[in-house]
C-alpha positions, 0 to 999 in steps of 0.5 A: 599838706598834712602836718603834725607836731611832735613832742621832745621824746618822739623827736629824740627817739625817732629823729636823733641828730636831725632837725625834726621840723621838715622831716616826714613822720609818716608818708605824706605827714610832715613835722612842722613843730616840736613841743615839750613833753607833758604829763598826760595821765598822771603827775608821776607818769612819764610821757612817751612819744606823742604827735599831734594832728590838726583836727580836720586832718585826723582821717580816723587816726585819732578816735579818742573823745574830743577835749576842749581846754580853755584858759580863763581869767578868774573863776573858770566855773563862772564861764560854764553857762557861756561855754555851753551856750557857745557850743549849742550855737555852733551845734545844738546836738553836740553834748558838753560833758564832764566839765572840770577845772584843772584843780579837779583834774589834778585832784583826781589824779592823786586821789589814790596816793592821798588815800595811801598817804592818809592811811600811812599818816594814821599808822604813823600817829598810832606809832607815835601814841604807842611810843609815848605810852611805852616811854611813859610806862618805862620811866614809871617802872624805873622811878617806882623801882628806884624810888629808894635810890632816888630818895637816898640820893636826895638825902645825900644832897643830889639836886633835881637836875642830877636826878633828871640826868640820871633818868635821861641816861637810863632813857638814852640807851633804848631811845638811841637804840630805837633810832638806830634800828628805825634808821636801818629799817627805813633804808629798806622800807623806803625802797618799797615806798619809793614808787609812791613818792613824788618829787621826794627822794626815798632817803631824804636827809631832811626827812630822816633828821625830822623823824629823829628829832620828833622821836626824841621829842616824843621820848621827852614828852613821855618822860615828863610825868614820871620825871616830875614824879621822881622830883617829888619823891619824899626822901624819908618815905623812900628810905622807910620803904 
């Protein structure tokens, strides 16, 4: 009796509302089991309808190369010599090619996406560096042009904390505007990048909040040096200028 095992997608699409086991999938081929869908091509590729035939009953229906999958305990690479020897003992002319562990298979399936992620990470690091340089330059320009005002404020009794608050207010407007603009742009860009995401939503709240916090931290980092220089402004020198 010729038999086959079908996956859940095939049973749902071609045998809806019926018990798949016992049905004829093709003339003379009866379904004897249903298995879960698997990811055959890639981690993000949806499995379509599929059926499995016994090796001795293929009769030319499956002309693809033969694959042997072995579950092991411990390091699977240690069994490669024994595997080759077992195949040679059954058929000396049968080649054993492309032996890979499941980790290697998974790694190959995401190589392109890892490369893209690395490129995006590199551009993101460059953007962070430019942000730090931009904030540093902006605060340096602000301190140099307001040194006289800062000196007068210190002469009138302003504390260091008040000077820091003054600079923070000046910085909050461009940083806040940048965050809002970046959030608006991300809503558009993530729609394009969603096809490269796996198990992550395009507008993941945790990711958005993390990016905002990192941007604020970058602004703080870029403003530390100019702010500390502002704290050391000599009031008399600033007034003489």
